[in-house]
GUMI-622275 format. One record per atom (N, C-alpha, C): chain; atom name; x, y, z; residue in one letter. Coordinates in pm, whole numbers, plus 50000, padded with zeros to 5 digits. Last residue first. Layout:
residues N
(site A; CA; (X; Y; Z); A)
...
***
This chain:
residues 115
(site A; N; (42811; 51804; 51855); E)
(site A; CA; (42678; 51816; 51794); E)
(site A; C; (42568; 51802; 51893); E)
(site A; N; (43039; 51750; 52000); E)
(site A; CA; (43005; 51889; 51976); E)
(site A; C; (42864; 51904; 51922); E)
(site A; N; (43065; 51474; 52001); E)
(site A; CA; (43030; 51540; 52126); E)
(site A; C; (42985; 51685; 52103); E)
(site A; N; (43150; 51418; 51740); G)
(site A; CA; (43020; 51365; 51785); G)
(site A; C; (42973; 51433; 51913); G)
(site A; N; (43401; 51531; 51734); D)
(site A; CA; (43299; 51584; 51645); D)
(site A; C; (43161; 51538; 51689); D)
(site A; N; (43533; 51365; 51920); D)
(site A; CA; (43516; 51507; 51949); D)
(site A; C; (43409; 51570; 51861); D)
(site A; N; (43524; 51122; 51782); K)
(site A; CA; (43455; 51134; 51909); K)
(site A; C; (43430; 51279; 51944); K)
(site A; N; (43684; 51190; 51562); K)
(site A; CA; (43545; 51149; 51538); K)
(site A; C; (43465; 51160; 51667); K)
(site A; N; (43924; 51237; 51692); T)
(site A; CA; (43860; 51346; 51618); T)
(site A; C; (43714; 51313; 51594); T)
(site A; N; (43976; 50981; 51793); R)
(site A; CA; (43955; 51093; 51885); R)
(site A; C; (43885; 51209; 51816); R)
(site A; N; (44010; 50842; 51548); I)
(site A; CA; (43905; 50802; 51643); I)
(site A; C; (43874; 50916; 51739); I)
(site A; N; (44229; 50979; 51439); A)
(site A; CA; (44102; 50976; 51367); A)
(site A; C; (43987; 50939; 51460); A)
(site A; N; (44423; 50920; 51631); I)
(site A; CA; (44382; 51060; 51611); I)
(site A; C; (44249; 51065; 51538); I)
(site A; N; (44442; 50643; 51594); E)
(site A; CA; (44398; 50697; 51723); E)
(site A; C; (44352; 50842; 51710); E)
(site A; N; (44540; 50636; 51329); G)
(site A; CA; (44411; 50576; 51363); G)
(site A; C; (44356; 50629; 51493); G)
(site A; N; (44785; 50762; 51365); A)
(site A; CA; (44687; 50823; 51275); A)
(site A; C; (44547; 50767; 51303); A)
(site A; N; (44911; 50577; 51535); M)
(site A; CA; (44881; 50712; 51584); M)
(site A; C; (44777; 50780; 51496); M)
(site A; N; (44931; 50359; 51359); T)
(site A; CA; (44856; 50346; 51485); T)
(site A; C; (44817; 50483; 51538); T)
(site A; N; (45096; 50469; 51162); N)
(site A; CA; (44961; 50424; 51127); N)
(site A; C; (44874; 50410; 51251); N)
(site A; N; (45326; 50515; 51317); L)
(site A; CA; (45257; 50626; 51252); L)
(site A; C; (45114; 50589; 51216); L)
(site A; N; (45400; 50256; 51389); K)
(site A; CA; (45362; 50351; 51493); K)
(site A; C; (45283; 50468; 51434); K)
(site A; N; (45461; 50159; 51130); D)
(site A; CA; (45355; 50096; 51211); D)
(site A; C; (45307; 50190; 51320); D)
(site A; N; (45674; 50330; 51068); E)
(site A; CA; (45552; 50334; 50987); E)
(site A; C; (45435; 50270; 51062); E)
(site A; N; (45860; 50246; 51261); L)
(site A; CA; (45808; 50383; 51266); L)
(site A; C; (45681; 50397; 51183); L)
(site A; N; (45910; 49985; 51171); L)
(site A; CA; (45852; 50007; 51304); L)
(site A; C; (45791; 50147; 51316); L)
(site A; N; (46023; 50047; 50920); S)
(site A; CA; (45900; 49968; 50929); S)
(site A; C; (45831; 49987; 51064); S)
(site A; N; (46252; 50184; 51002); I)
(site A; CA; (46151; 50253; 50922); I)
(site A; C; (46019; 50178; 50928); I)
(site A; N; (46391; 49978; 51132); R)
(site A; CA; (46343; 50093; 51208); R)
(site A; C; (46237; 50171; 51134); R)
(site A; N; (46439; 49812; 50909); R)
(site A; CA; (46363; 49762; 51024); R)
(site A; C; (46306; 49877; 51106); R)
(site A; N; (46598; 49977; 50755); A)
(site A; CA; (46470; 49931; 50701); A)
(site A; C; (46380; 49880; 50814); A)
(site A; N; (46820; 50001; 50925); M)
(site A; CA; (46738; 50119; 50894); M)
(site A; C; (46602; 50078; 50840); M)
(site A; N; (46914; 49738; 50921); A)
(site A; CA; (46873; 49798; 51048); A)
(site A; C; (46785; 49920; 51024); A)
(site A; N; (46976; 49712; 50648); F)
(site A; CA; (46875; 49626; 50709); F)
(site A; C; (46823; 49686; 50840); F)
(site A; N; (47179; 49905; 50627); I)
(site A; CA; (47055; 49921; 50549); I)
(site A; C; (46944; 49835; 50608); I)
(site A; N; (47372; 49788; 50794); C)
(site A; CA; (47317; 49921; 50825); C)
(site A; C; (47184; 49942; 50753); C)
(site A; N; (47426; 49550; 50657); L)
(site A; CA; (47371; 49544; 50792); L)
(site A; C; (47308; 49678; 50832); L)
(site A; N; (47533; 49664; 50424); I)
(site A; CA; (47412; 49582; 50415); I)
(site A; C; (47346; 49571; 50553); I)
(site A; N; (47764; 49784; 50531); M)
(site A; CA; (47658; 49867; 50472); M)
(site A; C; (47526; 49790; 50459); M)
(site A; N; (47908; 49557; 50612); I)
(site A; CA; (47868; 49657; 50711); I)
(site A; C; (47754; 49742; 50657); I)
(site A; N; (47949; 49436; 50361); A)
(site A; CA; (47872; 49366; 50464); A)
(site A; C; (47823; 49463; 50571); A)
(site A; N; (48108; 49632; 50242); I)
(site A; CA; (47977; 49600; 50183); I)
(site A; C; (47890; 49529; 50285); I)
(site A; N; (48334; 49617; 50406); F)
(site A; CA; (48253; 49739; 50405); F)
(site A; C; (48117; 49718; 50341); F)
(site A; N; (48422; 49350; 50354); I)
(site A; CA; (48391; 49395; 50490); I)
(site A; C; (48299; 49516; 50488); I)
(site A; N; (48463; 49358; 50075); L)
(site A; CA; (48368; 49264; 50133); L)
(site A; C; (48326; 49308; 50273); L)
(site A; N; (48669; 49548; 50055); F)
(site A; CA; (48538; 49575; 49995); F)
(site A; C; (48431; 49485; 50056); F)
(site A; N; (48867; 49397; 50186); V)
(site A; CA; (48824; 49526; 50242); V)
(site A; C; (48686; 49562; 50186); V)
(site A; N; (48890; 49181; 50010); M)
(site A; CA; (48849; 49157; 50148); M)
(site A; C; (48798; 49285; 50212); M)
(site A; N; (48981; 49309; 49781); N)
(site A; CA; (48852; 49241; 49777); N)
(site A; C; (48799; 49216; 49918); N)
(site A; N; (49230; 49393; 49878); A)
(site A; CA; (49130; 49493; 49838); A)
(site A; C; (48991; 49431; 49833); A)
(site A; N; (49365; 49156; 49912); A)
(site A; CA; (49329; 49232; 50032); A)
(site A; C; (49223; 49337; 49999); A)
(site A; N; (49280; 48869; 49725); S)
(site A; CA; (49321; 49009; 49725); S)
(site A; C; (49275; 49079; 49852); S)
(site A; N; (49196; 48605; 49781); D)
(site A; CA; (49320; 48630; 49707); D)
(site A; C; (49370; 48773; 49719); D)
(site A; N; (49100; 48473; 50088); I)
(site A; CA; (49065; 48568; 49982); I)
(site A; C; (49195; 48610; 49914); I)
(site A; N; (49124; 48317; 50313); G)
(site A; CA; (49142; 48253; 50183); G)
(site A; C; (49100; 48342; 50067); G)
(site A; N; (49125; 48426; 50560); L)
(site A; CA; (48994; 48391; 50505); L)
(site A; C; (49003; 48324; 50368); L)
(site A; N; (49396; 48476; 50595); M)
(site A; CA; (49328; 48386; 50689); M)
(site A; C; (49194; 48339; 50634); M)
(site A; N; (49441; 48663; 50391); G)
(site A; CA; (49507; 48533; 50387); G)
(site A; C; (49439; 48432; 50478); G)
(site A; N; (49287; 48874; 50488); A)
(site A; CA; (49254; 48813; 50358); A)
(site A; C; (49317; 48675; 50346); A)
(site A; N; (49430; 48931; 50722); V)
(site A; CA; (49292; 48883; 50731); V)
(site A; C; (49250; 48815; 50601); V)
(site A; N; (49675; 49017; 50604); W)
(site A; CA; (49672; 48904; 50696); W)
(site A; C; (49532; 48843; 50705); W)
(site A; N; (49591; 49239; 50455); F)
(site A; CA; (49656; 49127; 50388); F)
(site A; C; (49651; 49002; 50475); F)
(site A; N; (49486; 49408; 50656); P)
(site A; CA; (49399; 49355; 50551); P)
(site A; C; (49459; 49236; 50478); P)
(site A; N; (49736; 49444; 50811); I)
(site A; CA; (49617; 49377; 50866); I)
(site A; C; (49524; 49326; 50756); I)
(site A; N; (49924; 49598; 50687); A)
(site A; CA; (49944; 49453; 50682); A)
(site A; C; (49820; 49378; 50731); A)
(site A; N; (49874; 49864; 50735); P)
(site A; CA; (49829; 49807; 50607); P)
(site A; C; (49847; 49656; 50598); P)
(site A; N; (49799; 50040; 50983); F)
(site A; CA; (49856; 49906; 50977); F)
(site A; C; (49811; 49836; 50848); F)
(site A; N; (49683; 50284; 50910); I)
(site A; CA; (49801; 50280; 50997); I)
(site A; C; (49874; 50147; 50986); I)
(site A; N; (49468; 50212; 50745); G)
(site A; CA; (49569; 50308; 50699); G)
(site A; C; (49697; 50303; 50780); G)
(site A; N; (49324; 50037; 50902); F)
(site A; CA; (49377; 49987; 50775); F)
(site A; C; (49483; 50082; 50720); F)
(site A; N; (49260; 50220; 51106); I)
(site A; CA; (49344; 50102; 51137); I)
(site A; C; (49405; 50046; 51009); I)
(site A; N; (49092; 50394; 50963); A)
(site A; CA; (49218; 50442; 51019); A)
(site A; C; (49313; 50327; 51051); A)
(site A; N; (48881; 50221; 50907); I)
(site A; CA; (48956; 50280; 50796); I)
(site A; C; (49092; 50329; 50846); I)
(site A; N; (48797; 50173; 51171); L)
(site A; CA; (48844; 50062; 51088); L)
(site A; C; (48926; 50113; 50970); L)
(site A; N; (48714; 50430; 51242); V)
(site A; CA; (48825; 50367; 51315); V)
(site A; C; (48883; 50251; 51233); V)
(site A; N; (48500; 50459; 51064); A)
(site A; CA; (48615; 50550; 51056); A)
(site A; C; (48736; 50491; 51126); A)
(site A; N; (48333; 50256; 51161); I)
(site A; CA; (48384; 50249; 51024); I)
(site A; C; (48506; 50338; 51009); I)
(site A; N; (48280; 50358; 51417); L)
(site A; CA; (48350; 50229; 51402); L)
(site A; C; (48407; 50213; 51262); L)
(site A; N; (48140; 50587; 51343); V)
(site A; CA; (48266; 50601; 51417); V)
(site A; C; (48346; 50471; 51404); V)
(site A; N; (47916; 50471; 51226); W)
(site A; CA; (48006; 50552; 51144); W)
(site A; C; (48140; 50575; 51213); W)
(site A; N; (47804; 50343; 51449); V)
(site A; CA; (47844; 50264; 51332); V)
(site A; C; (47945; 50342; 51248); V)
(site A; N; (47748; 50563; 51611); L)
(site A; CA; (47844; 50462; 51657); L)
(site A; C; (47893; 50377; 51540); L)
(site A; N; (47544; 50696; 51484); A)
(site A; CA; (47678; 50756; 51483); A)
(site A; C; (47784; 50653; 51524); A)
(site A; N; (47329; 50538; 51549); D)
(site A; CA; (47372; 50544; 51410); D)
(site A; C; (47515; 50598; 51401); D)
(site A; N; (47317; 50583; 51824); K)
(site A; CA; (47334; 50446; 51777); K)
(site A; C; (47375; 50441; 51631); K)
(site A; N; (47276; 50863; 51836); M)
(site A; CA; (47401; 50805; 51885); M)
(site A; C; (47422; 50663; 51831); M)
(site A; N; (47137; 51014; 51542); Q)
(site A; CA; (47125; 50951; 51672); Q)
(site A; C; (47255; 50880; 51708); Q)
(site A; N; (47196; 51329; 51394); I)
(site A; CA; (47210; 51184; 51387); I)
(site A; C; (47200; 51129; 51529); I)
(site A; N; (47166; 51589; 51450); K)
(site A; CA; (47124; 51548; 51317); K)
(site A; C; (47133; 51396; 51298); K)
(site A; N; (47248; 51734; 51674); S)
(site A; CA; (47133; 51642; 51684); S)
(site A; C; (47077; 51605; 51547); S)
(site A; N; (47485; 51859; 51668); K)
(site A; CA; (47372; 51934; 51612); K)
(site A; C; (47243; 51851; 51614); K)
(site A; N; (47649; 51658; 51770); R)
(site A; CA; (47629; 51782; 51847); R)
(site A; C; (47510; 51862; 51798); R)
(site A; N; (47639; 51474; 51560); I)
(site A; CA; (47587; 51438; 51691); I)
(site A; C; (47556; 51564; 51771); I)
(site A; N; (47768; 51619; 51361); S)
(site A; CA; (47629; 51578; 51341); S)
(site A; C; (47564; 51538; 51473); S)
(site A; N; (48024; 51638; 51468); K)
(site A; CA; (47944; 51760; 51446); K)
(site A; C; (47796; 51726; 51430); K)
(site A; N; (48092; 51365; 51461); I)
(site A; CA; (48082; 51434; 51590); I)
(site A; C; (48002; 51563; 51577); I)
(site A; N; (48095; 51324; 51183); T)
(site A; CA; (48003; 51248; 51268); T)
(site A; C; (47984; 51318; 51402); T)
(site A; N; (48301; 51495; 51102); Y)
(site A; CA; (48165; 51516; 51052); Y)
(site A; C; (48062; 51444; 51139); Y)
(site A; N; (48518; 51376; 51239); I)
(site A; CA; (48480; 51515; 51266); I)
(site A; C; (48337; 51540; 51222); I)
(site A; N; (48521; 51120; 51119); L)
(site A; CA; (48500; 51135; 51263); L)
(site A; C; (48455; 51276; 51297); L)
(site A; N; (48576; 51191; 50853); M)
(site A; CA; (48451; 51120; 50885); M)
(site A; C; (48420; 51132; 51034); M)
(site A; N; (48829; 51304; 50882); L)
(site A; CA; (48717; 51387; 50835); L)
(site A; C; (48583; 51323; 50867); L)
(site A; N; (48969; 51073; 50964); V)
(site A; CA; (48960; 51189; 51053); V)
(site A; C; (48844; 51279; 51013); V)
(site A; N; (48941; 50915; 50734); A)
(site A; CA; (48889; 50867; 50863); A)
(site A; C; (48872; 50983; 50960); A)
(site A; N; (49073; 51072; 50541); G)
(site A; CA; (48931; 51038; 50526); G)
(site A; C; (48868; 50995; 50657); G)
(site A; N; (49331; 51067; 50648); V)
(site A; CA; (49260; 51195; 50636); V)
(site A; C; (49111; 51170; 50622); V)
(site A; N; (49384; 50789; 50625); L)
(site A; CA; (49384; 50855; 50756); L)
(site A; C; (49309; 50988; 50752); L)
(site A; N; (49367; 50752; 50346); L)
(site A; CA; (49279; 50677; 50437); L)
(site A; C; (49271; 50745; 50573); L)
(site A; N; (49575; 50922; 50262); L)
(site A; CA; (49437; 50948; 50219); L)
(site A; C; (49337; 50876; 50310); L)
(site A; N; (49794; 50790; 50370); I)
(site A; CA; (49761; 50925; 50416); I)
(site A; C; (49617; 50959; 50381); I)
(site A; N; (49778; 50555; 50218); R)
(site A; CA; (49768; 50548; 50364); R)
(site A; C; (49731; 50684; 50422); R)
(site A; N; (49821; 50656; 49962); L)
(site A; CA; (49693; 50593; 49994); L)
(site A; C; (49673; 50584; 50145); L)
(site A; N; (50085; 50747; 49996); M)
(site A; CA; (49979; 50842; 49961); M)
(site A; C; (49842; 50784; 49993); M)
(site A; N; (50225; 50512; 50041); N)
(site A; CA; (50214; 50609; 50150); N)
(site A; C; (50103; 50710; 50123); N)
(site A; N; (50064; 50216; 49910); S)
(site A; CA; (50148; 50334; 49899); S)
(site A; C; (50125; 50429; 50016); S)
(site A; N; (50086; 49884; 50000); M)
(site A; CA; (50000; 50000; 50000); M)
(site A; C; (50091; 50123; 50000); M)
***
């Protein structure tokens, strides 16, 4: 791994950490979501600081290329994030439908009492 790529990985990881922390402070992201992004940034930084780790892990898993192993790891993380978000969206939609039904019932009761 070239020194330029290692520096780029470290700068990217630091920028990701800074952006994530700013988003937490401005309440634009929840802590549980931010934790995933912080872990990804730390993983990128580790790969930048210790470039032998991806090669070692790829060798242990029988993957021919360290780059393929890195892509595999990050794709798996993103798939897990997407699944978790889809699950939360489904739960929020269920809550929204329940709340809309309750509001409709209360509104109907209030309209019936006024007459």
